[in-house]
C-alpha positions as CSV (number, residue, x, y, z in Angstrom):
1,M,80.1,101.8,70.0
2,D,83.5,100.3,69.6
3,G,81.9,97.1,68.4
4,L,80.4,99.0,65.5
5,S,83.2,101.4,64.7
6,K,86.2,99.0,65.4
7,P,85.0,95.5,64.9
8,D,87.5,92.6,64.6
9,V,85.4,91.2,61.7
10,V,82.5,92.3,59.6
11,L,80.2,89.4,58.7
12,I,78.0,89.8,55.6
13,G,75.5,87.1,54.6
14,E,74.6,87.9,51.1
15,G,72.0,86.6,48.7
16,S,73.7,88.2,45.8
17,S,77.1,89.8,45.1
18,E,75.3,93.1,44.3
19,A,73.8,93.1,47.8
20,G,77.1,92.2,49.3
21,N,78.9,95.0,47.5
22,I,76.4,97.5,48.9
23,L,76.8,96.3,52.4
24,Q,80.6,96.1,52.1
25,A,80.7,99.7,51.0
26,I,78.5,100.8,53.9
27,Y,80.7,99.0,56.5
28,E,84.0,100.2,54.9
29,D,82.7,103.8,55.3
30,A,81.3,103.3,58.8
31,T,84.3,101.5,60.4
32,D,87.5,103.2,61.6
33,N,89.9,100.2,61.7
34,H,89.7,98.6,58.2
35,P,88.4,95.3,59.6
36,R,88.4,92.0,57.7
37,I,85.2,91.7,55.8
38,C,83.9,88.2,55.5
39,R,81.3,87.6,52.8
40,M,79.4,84.4,52.5
41,S,76.0,82.8,52.0
42,P,73.3,83.6,54.5
43,A,73.4,80.0,55.8
44,S,77.2,80.2,56.3
45,A,76.8,83.6,58.1
46,E,74.2,82.1,60.5
47,I,76.5,79.3,61.4
48,M,79.5,81.6,61.7
49,K,77.7,84.0,64.0
50,L,76.7,81.2,66.4
51,S,80.1,79.6,66.2
52,V,82.0,82.7,67.4
53,N,79.9,82.9,70.6
54,C,80.1,79.2,71.1
55,F,83.8,79.2,70.8
56,V,84.0,81.9,73.4
57,T,81.7,80.0,75.8
58,T,83.9,76.9,75.3
59,K,87.0,78.9,76.3
60,I,85.2,80.2,79.4
61,S,84.0,76.8,80.5
62,F,87.4,75.3,79.8
63,A,89.2,78.0,81.8
64,N,86.8,77.5,84.7
65,M,87.3,73.7,84.6
66,I,91.1,74.2,84.8
67,G,90.5,76.7,87.6
68,D,88.4,74.3,89.5
69,I,91.0,71.6,89.1
70,A,93.7,73.9,90.4
71,D,91.6,74.9,93.4
72,A,91.3,71.3,94.3
73,T,95.1,70.7,93.9
74,P,97.4,71.7,96.8
75,G,100.1,74.1,95.6
76,A,98.4,74.9,92.3
77,N,97.6,78.5,91.3
78,K,94.8,78.8,88.7
79,I,95.8,82.4,87.7
80,D,99.4,81.4,87.0
81,I,98.3,78.3,85.1
82,L,95.7,80.0,82.8
83,A,98.0,83.0,82.2
84,A,100.5,80.6,80.8
85,V,97.9,78.7,78.8
86,G,96.7,82.0,77.3
87,G,100.3,83.0,76.5
88,D,100.4,80.3,73.8
89,S,99.4,82.0,70.6
90,R,97.3,79.0,69.5
91,V,95.1,79.7,72.5
92,G,95.2,83.4,73.2
93,S,94.6,85.3,76.4
94,K,91.1,86.5,75.9
95,C,88.3,84.7,77.8
96,I,90.8,82.3,79.4
97,L,90.6,83.6,83.0
98,P,88.9,81.8,85.9
99,G,85.8,83.3,87.4
100,Y,82.1,83.1,87.1
101,G,80.6,81.2,84.2
102,F,78.9,82.8,81.2
103,G,75.4,84.3,81.3
104,G,73.4,87.0,79.7
105,P,71.0,87.2,76.7
106,C,73.5,86.0,74.0
107,F,76.1,83.4,75.1
108,P,73.7,80.8,76.6
109,R,71.2,81.3,73.8
110,D,73.7,81.0,71.0
111,N,75.3,77.9,72.5
112,R,72.0,76.2,72.8
113,A,70.9,77.4,69.3
114,L,73.9,75.9,67.6
115,G,73.3,72.6,69.5
116,T,69.7,72.5,68.5
117,Y,70.5,73.2,64.9
118,A,73.3,70.6,64.9
119,R,70.8,68.0,66.1
120,K,68.4,69.0,63.4
121,V,70.9,68.3,60.7
122,G,72.0,65.0,62.3
123,I,75.2,66.2,64.1
124,L,75.7,65.5,67.8
125,P,76.8,68.8,69.4
126,E,78.7,67.3,72.3
127,I,81.0,70.3,72.7
128,C,78.0,72.6,72.9
129,D,76.4,70.3,75.5
130,A,79.6,70.0,77.5
131,T,80.1,73.7,77.6
132,D,76.6,74.3,78.8
133,S,76.8,71.5,81.3
134,Y,80.1,72.6,82.8
135,N,78.8,76.1,83.1
136,K,76.1,74.8,85.5
137,L,78.6,72.5,87.3
138,H,80.9,75.4,87.9
139,A,78.3,77.5,89.6
140,N,77.8,74.5,92.0
141,T,81.5,74.3,92.6
142,M,81.8,78.0,93.4
143,A,78.8,77.7,95.8
144,N,80.4,74.7,97.5
145,I,83.7,76.5,98.0
146,L,81.8,79.4,99.6
147,L,79.7,77.1,101.7
148,A,82.8,75.4,103.1
149,K,83.7,78.8,104.7
150,N,80.4,78.5,106.7
151,L,79.9,82.2,107.0
152,D,76.9,83.8,108.7
153,E,76.3,86.0,105.7
154,Y,77.5,85.9,102.1
155,I,77.8,89.2,100.1
156,I,77.7,88.8,96.4
157,E,78.7,91.9,94.4
158,D,78.6,93.0,90.8
159,V,75.7,90.7,89.8
160,A,74.8,91.7,86.3
161,Y,75.4,89.1,83.6
162,K,79.0,90.2,83.1
163,P,81.5,92.1,85.2
164,K,81.2,95.9,85.4
165,C,78.3,95.7,83.0
166,P,77.1,99.2,82.1
167,V,73.5,98.0,81.4
168,D,70.9,96.6,83.8
169,I,70.7,93.0,82.6
170,I,70.7,90.0,85.0
171,E,69.5,87.3,82.6
172,E,71.2,84.0,83.5
173,S,73.6,86.0,85.7
174,Q,76.1,83.5,87.2
175,P,76.7,85.5,90.4
176,I,73.0,85.3,91.0
177,E,73.0,81.6,90.3
178,V,75.6,81.1,92.9
179,A,73.7,83.3,95.3
180,K,70.6,81.2,94.8
181,L,72.5,78.0,95.5
182,L,73.7,79.6,98.8
183,V,70.1,80.5,99.7
184,R,68.9,77.0,99.0
185,A,71.6,75.7,101.3
186,G,70.0,77.8,104.1
187,K,72.5,80.7,104.0
188,R,71.7,84.4,104.2
189,V,72.9,86.3,101.1
190,T,73.1,90.0,100.5
191,I,73.2,91.3,96.9
192,K,75.4,94.4,96.7
193,D,75.3,96.5,93.6
194,R,74.3,99.8,92.1
195,R,70.8,100.9,92.8
196,T,69.3,100.0,89.4
197,I,70.7,96.5,89.5
198,V,69.6,96.1,93.2
199,D,66.1,97.2,92.2
200,L,66.0,94.8,89.3
201,V,67.1,91.8,91.4
202,K,64.6,92.7,94.1
203,R,61.8,92.8,91.6
204,T,62.8,89.5,90.1
205,Y,63.7,87.5,93.3
206,G,62.0,89.4,96.1
207,R,62.9,88.6,99.6
208,I,65.1,85.6,99.2
209,F,68.1,88.0,99.3
210,S,69.0,91.0,101.4
211,Y,70.1,94.0,99.5
212,E,72.6,96.8,99.8
213,V,73.3,99.6,97.4
214,N,77.0,100.1,96.7
215,E,78.0,103.4,95.1
216,V,81.5,102.1,94.6
217,L,80.2,99.7,92.0
218,V,78.5,102.6,90.2
219,D,81.9,104.4,90.1
220,S,83.6,101.2,88.8
221,V,81.3,101.1,85.8
222,K,82.1,104.8,85.0
223,T,85.9,104.5,85.6
224,D,86.5,100.9,84.6
225,N,88.3,100.1,87.8
226,P,88.5,96.3,88.2
227,L,86.5,94.8,91.1
228,S,86.5,91.2,92.2
229,S,83.0,90.0,92.8
230,Y,83.9,86.4,93.6
231,K,85.1,86.6,97.2
232,R,87.6,84.0,98.3
């Protein structure tokens, strides 16, 4: 609800100034924080909407690339590095932490959609392509780090498409992508999450994983306590 009542930006794609005026009045009445209202043509609004998500995915892939470089460098600490990078006001601290790649129903779709449209109008979307490509590479890097531990069992927790996700969505979940790579390498993997997520993963992937319900993860969603799902 915060996204509706306290948005950073309200985007209006208007076919006429009269229609835009009506929408602006509605949003000014519905929002609590006096957000910036950006009015533009429908075509501009479509590109802007995709651009926001694509910029976020670019930051995520960049942060994970730097994190992977740091992990491969003796004496380097990825948390320290990226905290300092995010401290620069030109970069900003949001979405600049290392961890799983991006997934879900929105980020991958919008990144690919912008790339597809760019090609349609004769522009090579190399940044979109690189973002998507590194997201996949990062899952392999994470799996290889875990495989190097040569454990008898790997437990992957908090496997929805984003951390502490309050809804049961596992579409393009990166924790699950890592888990699948571990299984393909011949390892036993247990998915550990709240019951609704466990049931969804079980229906989707069947017996390739073992499963365990963890009520602590249920509590973390309710209380917003941070949990680390990428075990090092």
